[in-house]
ZAPA-843626 format. One record per residue (C-alpha): residue in one letter; x, y, z. Coordinates in steps of 0.2 Angstrom, whole numbers, plus 5000, padded with zeros to 4 digits. Example, Ala and Ser with C-alpha at 12.3 -4.5 7.8 and 13.67 -1.06 7.14 Angstrom:
! residues 2
A506249785039/S506849955036/
END
This chain:
! residues 727
X659854245580/X658054295578/X658554475573/X659754405560/X658254295554/X657054445553/X658354545544/X658754405532/X656854395528/X656654575525/X658054575512/X657654405504/X655754445503/X655954605494/X655854705482/X654354695470/X653054555471/X653854455485/X653654605496/X651854565497/X652254405507/X653154505520/X651754625521/X650554475524/X651654415538/X651754585547/X650054655543/X649054495544/X647154525543/X647354715539/X646454665523/X644954635535/X644054805538/X643654825557/X642654965563/X643254935581/X645054965575/X644655125565/X646155245564/X646255405575/X647355555573/X647655605591/X647955465604/X648955565617/X650555515626/X650455335632/X652055225631/X653555215619/X653655025620/X652654885627/X653054695629/X651654575625/X651754425638/X650854305627/X650854225610/X649854185595/X648254265590/X648054385605/X649854445604/X649554485585/X647954575591/X648854685603/X650254725591/X649054795578/X648254915591/X650054965597/X650654995580/X649055105576/X649455205592/X651355225587/X651955115601/X653454995598/X653154815603/X654154675610/X653654495608/X654254345619/X654354165612/X654753995616/X655853875606/X654153805598/X653653985593/X655354045586/X654554075568/X652754115574/X651854265566/X651854365582/X653754355583/X653854425565/X652554565568/X653354635583/X654754765583/X655854655594/X655754485601/X656554395615/X656754205618/X656054155636/X656253965636/X655853795630/X654053745624/X653353695640/X652253845647/X652953825664/X654753865657/X654253995645/X652654095645/X652354065664/X654154095668/X654054265677/X655954285680/X656354255661/X654954385656/X655654505668/X657354485661/X656554515643/X655854685650/X657454745657/X658354685641/X657254785629/X656754935641/X654854905639/X653855025649/X652254925650/X651654745648/X650054685640/X649654505646/X648354455633/X647254315641/X647754155649/X649554125655/X649954265667/X648554385663/X647754345680/X649254315690/X649454445704/X651254385708/X651654445690/X650954615693/X651854625709/X653554585700/X653154715687/X652854845701/X654454805709/X655454855693/X654355005689/X653554925674/X651654965671/X650454815670/X649154845656/X647754785667/X647054795685/X648154825700/X648854685711/X647554705725/X645954715713/X646654565703/X646954465719/X645154505725/X644254475709/X645354365698/X645254225711/X643554135710/X643454095728/X643854275734/X642754355721/X641254255727/X641654315744/X641754495739/X640154475728/X639154405743/X639754545754/X639254675741/X637554585740/X637754525722/X636654375718/X637854225718/X637754035715/X637653925731/X639353855734/X640853825746/X641853995746/X643453915752/X644853805746/X644453615743/X645753515753/X645653345744/X644453225735/X643553175751/X643353355756/X642553385738/X641353245741/X640853315758/X640553485751/X639653415736/X638453315747/X638053475758/X637653575742/X636753435733/X637253355716/X637553405703/X639053515707/X640353605697/X642153575703/X643353705695/X644953795696/X645053945707/X646254025695/X646154045676/X644754005665/X644453945647/X643653785653/X645253715660/X645153625676/X643253615676/X642153465678/X640353425682/X640053295695/X638353205698/X638853075711/X640253045724/X641352945712/X641253085699/X641653215712/X643253115716/X643753095698/X643353285695/X644453335709/X645953235703/X645853295685/X645353475688/X646753505700/X648053425688/X647353535674/X647353685684/X649153665690/X649753635672/X648753785665/X648853915678/X650253855691/X648853845704/X647953685709/X646653765721/X644853715717/X643053775722/X641453685722/X639753765718/X637953715713/X637853675695/X636353765688/X635453665675/X634953735658/X635553915661/X636154045649/X637954105651/X637954295649/X639354415653/X639554595655/X641054685649/X641754825660/X643054955657/X643655075671/X645055205673/X646155245688/X645055395692/X643555295698/X642555285682/X641855115677/X640655085663/X639754935657/X639554885639/X638254775631/X638154595636/X638854445627/X638054275627/X639254125628/X637953985630/X638653875616/X639953775626/X640753605625/X641653545641/X641453715648/X642353795634/X641553925623/X641253885605/X640154015598/X639754185606/X638554335601/X638254505606/X637054565612/X635954425618/X634154385612/X633654345630/X634154505639/X632954655639/X633554835643/X632954815661/X633954665664/X635454735655/X635454885666/X635254785682/X636654665677/X637754805671/X637554915687/X637854765698/X639454725689/X640054905690/X639654915709/X640654755712/X642154825702/X642054995711/X642054905728/X643754835725/X644454985715/X644554895699/X645154975683/X645554915665/X644554795655/X643654655665/X642154545663/X640854485675/X640054325671/X638254275675/X637154125674/X635354185669/X633854075670/X632354075658/X631454205669/X633054315668/X633554295686/X635454305686/X636854245697/X638654305698/X639754165692/X641554245692/X642554395686/X643854385673/X645154515677/X645854525659/X645354545641/X644154405636/X644454295621/X642754355614/X643054545615/X642954575596/X641054555596/X640954695609/X642054795599/X640954765584/X639354825592/X640154975601/X641455035590/X642755035604/X644454965603/X644654875620/X646554855619/X646755035615/X645655075630/X646654965641/X648255045636/X647555225639/X646955175656/X648655095661/X649455265655/X648355355668/X647155435655/X645255445659/X643955365649/X643355475635/X641555425636/X640155405648/X638855275651/X637555365641/X638655365626/X638655175625/X637455115611/X637154945603/X637554945584/X636954795575/X637354615580/X638954515580/X639454325582/X641154245585/X641554065581/X643153995588/X643953895575/X645053765583/X646253635576/X645253485583/X644153335578/X642353405581/X641753225582/X642953165595/X643353335602/X645153305602/X646553425596/X647453405580/X649153455576/X650053485559/X650653605546/X649353725538/X649853685520/X648353775513/X647553925523/X646354055516/X645354165528/X643654225522/X643354395516/X641754495518/X641054655511/X641554815521/X641754765539/X640554615540/X641954485543/X643454495555/X644754365557/X645854375573/X647154245570/X649054215574/X649454105559/X649754105541/X649953975528/X651353865533/X651153885551/X651253745563/X649953685576/X650953605590/X650453495605/X651153625617/X649753765616/X647953795614/X647453735597/X646453905592/X646753945574/X645654095573/X644254195581/X643054215566/X641854365569/X640454435558/X639354585560/X637654635553/X636254755555/X635254625562/X635454455571/X634954365555/X636054465544/X637554425556/X637154245556/X637054235537/X638754325536/X639454185548/X638754045537/X639554115522/X641154155530/X641253975537/X640853905520/X642253995512/X643653965526/X644953855518/X646053755530/X647053605525/X648353515535/X647453495551/X645753435556/X644653575562/X642953615570/X642153715556/X640953565553/X640253585570/X640253775569/X639353775553/X638053655559/X637653755575/X637553925567/X636153865555/X635253745568/X633453795569/X633553805588/X635053915587/X634254025574/X632754045585/X633854095599/X633253955611/X634953935619/X635653865635/X637353795641/X636653625638/X636353655619/X637653545612/X637353405624/X635453405620/X635553435601/X637053305599/X636753175613/X637853045604/X639153175599/X639253275583/X639353165568/X639453295554/X638153375544/X636653265541/X636253275522/X634453335518/X633753305501/X634253475496/X636053475502/X636253295494/X635653365478/X636953505479/X638353385482/X637853275468/X637653415456/X639353495461/X640253325459/X639553305442/X640053485437/X641753455444/X641953295433/X641353395418/X642453545420/X643953435423/X643553335407/X643353495397/X644953565403/X645853395399/X645153405381/X645753585379/X647553555383/X648853425378/X650153355390/X651453475383/X650453625389/X649753685372/X648053685365/X647353545354/X647253575336/X645753635327/X644353505325/X644753425343/X643353325349/X642053425360/X640853365373/X639153425379/X638453285388/X639053165402/X638153005408/X638752965425/X638352875441/X638552985457/X638552925475/X638853015491/X639752915505/X639152735507/X637552775497/X637352675480/X637752785465/X636252855456/X636152895437/X636553075433/X636553155416/X637453325414/X637153425398/X638053595394/X636853735390/X637253875378/X637454005392/X638753915401/X637653835414/X637253645415/X635653545416/X635853405429/X634653265429/X634853175445/X633953005445/X632553085435/X632453255444/X633153405434/X634053555441/X635053685432/X636753735440/X637853875435/X639453905445/X640854035448/X642253905450/X643953925442/X644753755443/X646253815453/X645053885467/X644453775481/X642853875482/X641453825472/X639953945472/X638453865464/X636753935459/X635453805457/X633653825449/X632253695447/X631053685432/X629753765444/X630853915446/X631453895463/X633153965465/X634553945478/X636353965481/X637653845488/X639453865493/X640553705493/X642353675494/X643353565482/X644653475493/X645453345482/X645053215468/X645053025470/X645352895456/X643452875455/X642753035463/X643053185473/X643153245491/X642053395494/X641553495509/X639753555511/X639053645527/X640853625533/X640753435533/X641853325521/X641053205509/X641753075498/X640753075482/X640952935469/X640852985451/X640752835439/X640452815421/X639252675416/X640652555413/X641552595430/X639852575439/X639552405432/X641352345436/X641252425454/X639952295459/X641352155457/X642552245468/X642952165485/X642952275501/X644652265511/X644452185528/X644452305543/X645852295555/X645252235572/X645752355586/X644452305599/X645952235610/X646952395608/X646852555618/X647552695606/X648152865611/X646652985606/X647853125601/X649653165601/X650253215618/X651053165634/X650653025646/X650253095663/X649952925672/X649652745669/X648452655681/X648752475676/X650152355673/X650252185663/X649252045671/X647952165679/X646152125677/X645052275675/X643152315676/X642252405662/X642552595664/X644052575675/X645452715672/X646852645662/X647852805658/X647852995657/X648453085641/X648753275641/X648853385625/X648653575623/X648353595642/X646853475642/X646853295650/X645953145643/X645552995654/X645652825645/X644452695652/X644252515649/X642952485636/X642552315644/X643052185657/X644652115653/X646452065657/X647952175652/X649152095641/X650452225637/X650752405643/X651852505630/X651952675638/X652452755655/X652152915663/X653053065655/X653152975638/X652653065622/X651352975611/X650753005593/X648953005588/X648252825587/X649852755595/X649452585604/X649652615622/X648852465631/X648352295624/X647052175631/X647151985631/X645951905618/X644551795625/X645351635619/X647051685627/X646051715644/X645251545643/X646951455639/X647751545654/X646351495665/
END
């Protein structure tokens, strides 16, 4: 069926102009120049066909390198991914099951069947799913299919967090104090935590990506962490084993990328810093790290290489460390796979790590030595997710408008697995794109990231660009004063969007006034029938307005058109000249502002939509409603009554679309403040809903296993008056 669909698309999307759409589907992001994926004329013999046991962005990423190397590819897909980009890009595609990961992307028998059906000679696992599953490697070995990754023994030794710490300890690698065994139950977790001393980290032995990880500061939190972490780990990795270790406060999270071959050669590459994290999930990464000097880099790298050689490790792998302010480092774990953040290492080394993995799997030796590895510039990666950055909850929907940013040369790289029209579902990780930028210096790479984030257009889902944009320009981040506690310390009450400064407020007001004037001029130029107005049509060169941002009272704004195409904007008595590159059909508004004193600056905003009396604009990634009134509208607005707000204090709403894992209360129960009410899971993450106050349960509308929509009412409390009457 899928083959028929692909054939149909190839015929219906050609010839001439529509063919460009098909090229966009199959050659997505090729428009972005990437030094790390530079073409080569002689790869040597590797494989004829490989299967990618993954989906989305990483599947597309592997396909691009395979195509460059002349290797045919096979995609696998679930029911939910039948029309996904990675399916369209691959030469072949095989259905492996329903949307649930346990029945599709973690279904080893079905994937083995796809390998046999297509004759794939090797399998690239990407990251997540089966990428660190030694049972999968064993299954491939049994059918004579090559795993593009480490061997079963090395994976079992290092991919398991418990075993890897034991090996690291035996190899005299500096490790974090902890319990190097399997935690049996919640009571055992508490016992271990007390022996180590709080705070502790309770986390999944298998997998990564922040799934199945919780910090506990006391006995009750340790019990709760054991319950949630084991459940998340089983859901994400099919393995609910946990470990407990000391939580090191205010460290930097720094990792060393390794690449080794089957001939005993192992080389370390420059470090990546991944300290900007939220709930143990990486948000922004950079390479190299401002904190690491050459001596520390060498020591960490050599230690990581020694550990890899001790277990006969080959292919790509990463040793993660926690590093304190004095550059003391402690081995955390080894990821026996390609990391999500590998593009920034490719940026600063010029290596294609996927290509290296394929070459190693085919038995080739590394074509370079440790002394050949150099650091070229600086790179950042921002993980763009479909999520509410204020509530930190995933978002689902259709990308009805999607435009990736472009840079000059190779300064911007977008690794994504979606295009305009793609669906973000509840079943999988909500990653939209790994947005990477490069520069000769850290400052240049940061500026490129700011620009890229400002020009990234995503409509149809809520996304975390506001948080990414705020962090990348945060003074503390710019200074490189990082730790894994950065987000918690800088946003103690959660991220609430960009806080307007005098300058950014001025830019918003000026842009909204300009948008009003440009639309007014266009409306005066064209009649409803689509033709130009007759000669002598009224012209306009000045607009007297009242403009307000958000809940702020509108201020008087006068806009005058200059002869050179720019506009003089007087904002409540303060003049500024604004000129903008902004075709009305474009969502990107690039403005140049100049004060009478001669101070100049530029700003990039996004025009999202118009309202009856204003506009919704995005600035520094954050959306703002800007009211634009005429003098009459401003006078009349003072007589408008506000709509009463709906009282939801008695309701417990689903924080996101997902599945109800458990319900801990029933009708008639009296609960204490903070008591667990229910657990909702979406995109492999679980959220515990707790009672906001002491109260009595009136109604329970959901049960375990039920699907819920975002903001759906799950549980209702009795009101105070009802409780008094019942008493």
